[in-house]
N, C-alpha and C positions, 0 to 999 in steps of 0.2 A: 437614390432611386435605383431599384434592382434592374439589372439588364434583362432584356426580353428573352423569352423562351426560344428554343430552336425553331418552334413553330411560328412564332410572331416576329422573329428576327428579320425576315424578309416580308414586307407588307403584302397583304392580299391584293390581288388585282382589283381594279374598279369593277363594279357589278356588271357593267355593259360588256367588258372584256371577258369576264367569267361566263356570262350568258352566251356570247359568241363561241367561246371555246367548247363549252359543254354541248351546245347545239351541233357544232361541227363533229364532235366525237360521236354523238348519237346518230349522225347521218352516215357514219362509217361502221358503227358497231351496234350489236344487239346482244342480249344475254340469253342464257339457257332458259330462264323462266319465261321470258317473252316468247321465245320460239316454241316452247312446250305448250304454253297457253294458246298461241296462235294456231298450232297444229290441231287443237281440239275443235276449232271453228271450221267452217266450210269456205272461208274466204279464198284460199288457194292463191294468195297474191305474192307468193315467193316459192322458190325451189331451194330445198335444203340439200347441200352437197357435203358429203363426207369425203374429204380430199386425201385421206390416208390410203395406204395400200390395201389390196383386196383381203389379205389375211387379217389385218387389224379390223377392217370393216366386218368381216365374217365373225370375228370373235365378239363383237358387240358394237352396235351403233344406235343412234337415235331413231325412233320409229319414223318412217316416212323419208328418211335420208337416202339419197341416191349416191352410190359410190362412183366418184370420178376423181382419181388421183390427180393432184395438182399438175404433174408433168404431162398429163393427157388432155389438159384443157387447151384446145386449139380452136381456131376460127371454124374449121369444118365441123368439129364435134359440137360446137355451140349452135350450129344451124338447126339442131333439133328443137330449140326453143325460140319463140318469137322475140324479135328485137324488143327491148324494154323490159324483158322479164327480170325481176329482181332475184338475185342469188344470195343465199346466206351460206357461208362456208365455215367449216370447222375442221380441226385436226385433233391430235391427241390431247392437247392442253397448253398451258402457258409455257411449257418447256419445249414446244414444237413450233416451228415457223412455217409449216406446210400451209396453214390457212392464210398466212400473209402472202405466201408465194401464189396461192390460188387467187386471192383477191387482186393481187397485182396483175396477174395474167388476164383476169376477167375485165379489170378496169382498162387495161391496154387494148382489149378487144371492143371497148365501148359498151360493156355490159354493166348495169347497175349491180353493186355488190355491197354486202355488209359482212363483217366478221362476227361470228358468235364467240364472244369472249369466254374463255374457260375451256372450250372444246369438250371432249369426252370426260376430262377430269372434272370440269365444272358440272357437266350433266350428271355424273355419278354422285358428286358432292350434294347435289340437290335431291338425290334419291329418285330421279325420274326413271321410267321404264327403259330398258335396253332390249333391242332385238338382236338375235344372233342369226347367222346364216347369210346368204348372199342376196336375199330379197329385201326390199325397202321396209316391208312390214306394215 
């Protein structure tokens, strides 16, 4: 009998554990497509934060994103939004941990947060519109 492939060598988790795992991931993350599609609607049920520096934001950001560098996320600054506001954060992309830092700050402040996986790299890979300048657009 041939030995199992590298994929099958470690058995897959039971389905109930896989369901819990992926549900947990989706409670912490969203992707560029879901954000872009949601921005088309009028729901307004989240705030999109570009947590890179102002120069990177001005060079190109997702339409509707507000620039708030992760180092400037403070309790006082977050008072601008109602408690319970959901924040979606992104940075440059998979090579950047700015969004993780922002998500951690927000979570420690008791704010609901999701990370937009892929960041601006993912946004560009999807071919979505990019706004330049200092306005959310």
